[in-house]
N, C-alpha and C positions, 0 to 999 in steps of 0.2 A: 480578571478577567468579566467582561460585561455580559451576567446572566442571560438567560435563553427568552425567559420571562419579558424583559427590560428588550430585547433586540425586538423580540416579537409587538411588544405595545409601541417600538417607534415604527416600526415597517406597517402599521393598522394605522399609525397615525400621521405620518405625513403624507406630503403633497407632492408629488412629483412636480407638478406647474410650479408650484411656488416656489421651492427650491431650484428647479435651473429656470424661473423667471428672476429670478437675482441676477441671473451670468449673461441670462440672451434675449433681449426683444422678441416676444411671442407676440403673434396676431391667431386672433381666431381661425380654423380653416375647419367649417364643419361640427364634429365632434372632435375632434383633435386641435393642438396648437403649432402652428411652425414659425421657423425662425433662423436666420443665419447661422451656418455653423461657428462652434466658437474654436474650431479645432484645426480649422482650415478652410482659406480666404475662399470668400465663393459670393456671388453678386446674387441668383438665386437660392429663396430658400430650400434647403434640403436635409433641416433637422426638424424632428418629430416630436410631439409630447403627445402622450396618450394619457388623459385623466380616465379614462373607465378602465384603463388597464395597469396604469401608474406606473410605465414606462417611457423610455425614450429611444428614438433610435436618430444617429446621424450617418443620413445614406450616403454623403462622399467620402468619409472616411470609414463607414462601416461598421463604426464603435455605436455601443447600445446598452441598457441597462436600465437599472431602477435610479433613484432619486440617489442613495448612498452611494451606488456603483460612480456614478455624473460628478459626485464631491472629491470622490478618490480619482478619478481621469484629470478634471480641471484643476482640483485645489492638489492633487498631488499626497492624499490623504491617505493613511492606511486604513483598511479597513476597522478597527476600532478612534481612529481620529475619524471617520466621516460621523460614527454611530455618536461619537460625543458631541458633534456638530451639531447636528439633527436635533439631538436629547436637547440640547440646550435651546435652541428655537424655538423647540415647541414645549419648553419645561417640561420634561419628561426627566424625573427623576432614573439615576444610572444606580441598579443593584448591580454589586459585585460580591465573587467566589472571593474572600479576604485572601483564605488560602493559597487559591490559584493567583491571585493577586501577585503574591507576595514569590513567587516562585515563578512568576513572570519578571518583575522587575530585576530578579536574580540576573536573567539573561541578558547576555553583551547589547545595548542599545547602538541605534544606527549613527555616525557622527550628524546625520540632518535632524535626528529625532532630540537630541540633548542641545543643538541648536536651535530649534523649538523652544523646549524645556527653560536651557538658560537665560534666552528673554520674556519668557515668561515670569521669569523668578525675577527679572531684572525691573520688570514692570511693574510688580507687585509692591518690592524695595524701595523703589522711586515714588508709588504714591502713599505708601506710608510712613516715609519720610517727609511728604508733600503736608500731610493732614496728622499725623501724630506728632511729631518731634517739633522741638522750641524752633531749632533753626530751620527747616522747612519750613514752618508756620510765619515766623517773621520776615523772610527773603521770600522764598518762591510761591508760598500763598498771599502775601502780601503784595508782589508784584501783578499775579491774577486779579487781585484786587481792584488793583491800582487802572486795569487794565477793566474794570468792570462787567471784569468774566461772575457769572453766577456759578454759585454749586454746582447744581446739575450740569451744566454743560461742561464747568471740569471732568466731572466724573462721566459725562458721555466719551468724554474725548483723553480721557486716563491719563491728566494731565502728572508730571511730578515734580521733582526736586531731586536733583545730585546733590548729596552735603559737599562742605571744603574739604572735609580732612583727605589724602593724595591717594587713600587707597582703601576706604571705606568700605564699596561694595563688593572688590578684590577678597579682602577677608573675610566678609561677609556670606561670598557664593564658596570661596573655600573652606568654609566651616562647615558647607552643607554638601562637604562631599564632590565639589566640582573640580575637573584637574586644569590645571595653570594649559593644557594644550587646546581645551575647548573655551576656557576662557579667552584666550589670543584669539583663535579662531575667530571668534563671535564677534571680536572689537571692542568689546566691551571693558577687556585688561591689557594693556601693554608690559610688556615684561626686558625695559633696558636692561643693558649689563650690569648697571652701577643701581637698580633696585630690581632685586631677583625677588623681593616679594610680591613686584608687582605693582603698578598705579593704573587707578580709574582714569577711563578714555573720558568718561564725563563731570566734573568736579564743580563746584558750589554755578550748579546751571539751571534753569527750568525745563526739562524735561518733556519733550513730544514724541510720545511711542509713533508709529510706523507701522499700520494693519495692513496683510494682506485684501483681496475682497471680500475672504467668509470671517476675517480680523485676528487673525493670528498677529502675532508681534513680529513684524521681521528685524527690524531696526529703532534707531532714536534720531531724532535732532535734535539740540540742545542749545540752550539762546544765554549766553552771557549778562549777566546785570550789574557787573561795574564797567564802568567807559574807562578807568586811568588804568587796565590793564592791557598791555599787549598780547592779543591773541586772538584769534575770530571771533567775530560776534555771534555767529551759528556754527557748531558743529556737527556733522551727521557722523552717523555708521558706516564703517567702511565695506565696502562690498563683500559679499560672502557666499557660502552656498546656498540661503535663504534669501537673502538681499539683493536684489540688482533694483538700483532704483529707477535706470530706464522704464522696466517694468510696475512698476506701482505709482500709484497718482495718491499722497494725503487724502482722506477723507473719505476717500471712494466709500467703503468698507459703513461712515454710517451716512453715509450720502443717497446708496445706489437707488433706496427703494423710491426715495423723490426725485430722482432723476428720470426712473422708469415711470412714474406716475406722470410727472410733468411733460414728460416725454421732451426734455433739452437737460442742456449741462451747463453751467457756469463755469468758466474755467479759471483760474484766480491765479497769483504767485505763491504767495506764502502761506503758513502755518494759519497764522491769526485771521488771517481773510478769513479762509473755510470755516474759522469757529465763528467771529461777530457775523457775518452771515446766518451761521446755524441760530443762533443768541438772538437773533432778531426775525424769527421764525422762517428763514429762506434755507431750504436746508439742500438743493439740489447743486453741489457745489464741489468743485474738489479744486485742489494746488497741483504743480505739476512739481514739487518740491527742491526747489531750487536747482532744478535740470532742465535744460531744452526740450521742448516735447520730443518725442520719439513716436515711433509707429506702434511698436506694445504699448503704449498708454494710451492713442489714439484707438483702438482694437478694442482695450477694455471699456472707452466709453462709449463704442458703439456698441457692445454686445447689449446696451442698456439705449440708446437714441442716438439718430445719426444728427439731431440740431446740436448746435453746441453756441453758446455766446461769452465771446473773450471778454473780459473785465479788465479793464487799463488803469494804472495809475496814470491824473492830470498831468503829472510831471516824472512822467519813468522818462527816462533818458533811451531805453533800449528798446522802446516800439519797433522799431527799424529794424530791429534785430529781428522781431517778431514776425515779419515776413514769412520766412520761413517755413512757420509751427501753419500759418496762412496757408500758402502751398501743400504741406504733407496732407494738413484736414481737409484739403480740397481732393486730392489726390486718393483719399480716402473713400472719397463721397458723399461726406459731411455737409451740410448746411451751417455756412456761418455768417454768424452779426459778433458787431465789435462795438465796444462800451468805452467811450472814455469818459472816466471821472473829470469831477470841475478842478482847477492846476490847485494842489494843497491837499489832494485827498486822495485815499486809495480806499478800496471794498472795505478793511477795516473800520477806520475815522467815520467814511459816510455812514456805515451801518449802525455805527454806534450813536451818529450825530439824527438820524433820520427815524419815524417809526415802520415796520415790516411793509405797510401798503405802499406808505411814500415810492421806500426803498424798489419794491415790485414793479412800479408803474415808471418810474427813473427808467427802468435796466429797459421796459418794454418800450419806450415812448423815444430813448434815447440811442439805442443800439439801433447799428445802421449794419447796411451787407457790406462785403468784404471791397466791392467798387469805391462804394462811397467812401469809407477808411482810408482805403491807400491815396487815393485823389485826394480826400483834407491834405492828409501827412505830406505828402509829393508834392504836391502842385503848394502848397505854403513854401516851402523852398527855392520852387523853381522860381517863383516871382514872375516876371515877365520876360525872361528868357525862353525864346522858344526850343533852343535845343534840351533844356533840362525837363522841360514840357514834353516834348516828344520821347523824352528817355521815361519820365513818368507815367505816361500813356502804356510804351512798351512794357513796362514791370506790369502794368493793373494787366494787361493781354498774355502776358507769361502766368499769370499766376488763372486766370480764366482756361488757358491750355492744360491744366491740373485736373480739371473738371472731368470726370467721366464719361456722364450723360450728355449726349450728343443733343438732344433737345434743352437744356440745362444751358447750355456750353453757350448755345443759340442765341438765348435768350438774355444771357449773359452781355455777350456780343453787340446785344442791339441795343442796350442799358448804357455800353460806353458810347456808341455809336451817338446817341440819342444826348447823351450827358459830355459832350466833349464835339459837334457837330461833325463828327467823321462819317466817310463811307464806313458801311459793312464789309462792301471789298476789298477796302483797306485794310480794314481790322483782320478780314479774311487771311489777307495777303502774307499778314504780319503774322497770325498764329501761325500761319503754315512754314513761315521764316524761324521760329521759336519750334517748331516738331523737326523740322530738315538737323538743328542745331543741334538738341537735344539727340535723334538717332545718328548722327555722328560720333558723339558724345559715347553713346553707346556701344556704337561701331567699334570707336578706339578698344573700350574694356575689352569687349570681345576677340581682337587682335589680340589681346596681351595674351587671353586667357588661353586662346589655342594655339601660340607658340609655349606656353608652360606645360611640363611635362603630365605626359597623359596617364591615368592609373587606370588600368586592366580591371574591369571587373567579371566575377564569373557568374553567370546569368544560370537562376536553376531550372533543369527540367519544367517541366509541368505534366509531369506523370500522367495523373490522373485523367487530362484529355489527350494525352497521346495514347492513351488505352480504350477508345471508343465500347467496350464491351464492361471494364470495370469502373467509366464514368457513367452510363449508362445505369447500373445497378447500383452505384454509391447516391446516383440524383433519387432515385425510388425508392431507396432504402431512407434517405433526410427527408422526402417527399412524406412518407409515411409517420415517422420519428413527429413530424409538423404536425400533423393530423391528428395523433395525438395530443401535442400540448393546446392547442387549437380548442377542437374540438372533443378533446377526452370521453368528458362525460354527457355528451348524450346519448340519447339511445337512441338506436335503431332495430327497426321492426323486421322482421326476416323470419326465412321459412325455411323447414328443412325437408329432407328429400322425403317427405312422409304427406308434406304439406301444412304438418302443424306450422303453427306460429310461435315465434318465442322472441323474446326482447332480449339485446346485449348493446353494452356501451362500445364507444369508438375504443374507446382502449381496451378493450378485452378481446374487439374482432380481432385489432391489429396483432395485439401479442398471442393470440391462440394461431395466427398464421406466421408468426415466428418462431413459432415454440413446433408447430407442425412439420415446417421445412428444416427441423433444427438447425436456422440460419446460424451463422457464426459475422456478427456484425465485424463490416471491416472498417468503422468509424468511429475512434474510441470514445469520441465524447457521443453518442447516439449508443453505447453500451453501456455507458454512464447513468444517461438516461432513462435505458428499460431495465438495470437494475433497480434503478429507483422507486421504478413504475411498480417491479414485482414486487418490492418489498411493502412496498403500500398497499398492495392487491393480499397478502397476508394480514394487513392489519385492516383489513376493510377500509382502505381508504383509494381514491381513486384521485392519485395525483398527476392533473396534467400542470398547464403554464403555469398557472399563479404557484404553486410549490416551487418550482425553481427560479422564480422571479427573485428571490432573497441567496441563491447559492452563491457562494463565493468565490468561483472558478470561471475565469473570463471565458474560455472555452463556451461551458454552456448557458453562460448570461446570454454570449452571445448569439448561441444557438436558440434561445428560448423568444429572443426579442425581433431576430429578421423569424420567426413563424408567427409573432404574433402581432409583428406590425411588416405585413408583407411591404414592398415599392408599392402597391398605388396608393398605401395612405400617402404619399407625396399630392397624389393630384383632390382636387378637393372639386369633382366634379358637381357637385348642386348647387356652386355659384353661377354655374357654366346651363343651370337647369338640362344636365346628364343624369338620368336615374340608371348605372351599371347595376347588372344581377350582384349579389353581396356574395364576395367569398365563401364557399359552403354551405350556398342555399338550398343544393340539389348533395345534401354530403354521403346522405346517403348511398347515391348512385356513383360518387366520388369514390367514396373510398371500399366501393364493391371492386367497379374499373380498375384504383391504384395497386389494390393487395394485386388483383389477375397481373398485374403489367409489372410489376414491382415478381413476381413468380417467374414470369418470362424472361425479365432482365436480368435475372437471378442463375436462371438454368440457361443463357446463353455465357453467358460469363464461366459459370463451369463448366462446358461444354471444352472452350478454348483453354482454361484451365487445364484439361483434362488431357486434352490433346496436347500440350505442352511440353505433356510427361512421357508420353509414348516414343519420344528417341532414345529415352535413356535406357529404355527395356527394350527394343527392339532386337537386338543380338544377345543380351546377357541375360535375359529372366522373361523365356516366353509366359508362362503362365500369367506373368503377373500383367504382359502385352496387353496377351487378349482379354485379362480380365477388364484392363481399359477402356480397350474397342466394345468390350459389351456395355458399360457404364455409358458410352457416348451413344452408342444407339439407343438404349433406356431414354437418354437426357432427352435426345432430336422425338423420339416418339409421344416425349410429353411436348416440346417445346412445342410440333408440329399441334397436339390435342389444342395445346392454348392458343397460339394462332388462331384456329378456326375459331373459340369461343371469343375472341378480344378483336376478330375480324381484321386480322394481319395483312398487309400486303406491302410484299418488298417494293415494290412501284409508291404505293400509294402513303404507305406508312401504317403506325398502329390507328386502328380506329378508321380504317380508309372508307367505308361506308356512313360513317354515322355523324349524327353534330357533335362535338364534343362539349 
């Protein structure tokens, strides 16, 4: 178990904007940063990061919290895993209670945890074999050296080697206590009937580990080095609970900072393309890992940049097949350029032939937009055939149809018009035809769905809003707790009944109100916060928002973030020269009014609750019945006094004649 001292050090060292910035493209908005939600498709940014408060809030999904909770959400980390990841990033040494850790280790681990662990073990094993064992050095390391890879690059990408022996790793992992079931589910070992002891999936191959966004090993790619063997040149891990190839981009973990910094992502095909470009100093590059580009992979890139340059081999036979990838990128709002290397070259060979500056200038100068690229490829095949030429133009217009931004779409069509000497109107007509075809296809799919059996769902009732008295008191209860979290340590100047001045903190004043009313909290999360606040006062601590930030309770964290980052934070008023009053500018009056309003709403709620009990005792218990009548009368008298104080009008509402 990680010690409390280490956890405190992690929270005091990490920066939420740096950790979130590795996953989300953030832009300064006043004192905060804003970006597109990584959890929800959206066009307008609703994701806010506050460096001063060290929290984030996703207004599109309602999620929010600290840097650690963000890692837990985005990477599906456990709390300890998120802490370890953050500690590693910031060079913080983890201190653990060995006794507690050994007890924790005895507990049953989830299958997912074991899959991550066995891949980590395999990654260390393959690297050790490459660097320390003669077979690995003579075959694997020699191959990488032949490809002119330097030691630091080999280590950066954690390249390894799987030995020739058919069950070397399976035997090694079994001796370490890993069961047959987890080895089989990981895909690292196969257990056919004729080999019950197991066979390694990867044998006599150089190994390329495939990492998640955060750097965890999810799977492997292996390349065979002998040409006289009847087997696949490249072999990849199968799909597992932790590895889905459509959701992973090779090299993204090593390239994410450079992509964000340069605001452009180079997209290549193979492992060695990524590695060679890194070695030449060009680090903003990823590969689709031998699979067709997917929407999930595009969204990974879009977290960091909206600009993509696709790099193709000069003699790549599958270039036409890549047109689908271009359409998918356009549909996701990406800006695309395409580069064809000279015939006989690919990104790997070209990067090894030329210095970094030359390669960078070549990419910058030779990359073309998708219209020119498609025109060059398609018109080469069309020759002088007018029908083929028309089909080529139709294909280009179809791609323009995937562009989401109306202004961009019009600019692209104007470019096509100028390029081919066609009227813009004819191109818009063609675009309408393409749109109609797509709509017809969509309607056909929808009709098929409509004829499918309908699953009935039970929609839960919103009990709080169904009862206005309950809703009002819950709203005010939460508002007072929000004040404690946001402004808890602010000192208020007050006067007692004899006009004597005294000082009291926001926390103490609201807490005094709750205790004076003997208030029973209606929301468990608020009650938890109040109990922690009371415990703090007993220890001479004022526990406001920052204290609760590191709480590993999703309900509490969400409550605190909502209080510290209200929805107004989405607006950057200063950029429009609008300077509204800050929330809390008049906090002394705000607290005073909200305490009275909560008291008023609570009394109304108690009146309704008490009245609902009358029917139970009207004929069965006369004494109890009249006690309830008396209670309602007293509550109504208190309600009337409060309505005078807060100037309540049934027509105008609360604060009828005041400026709010």
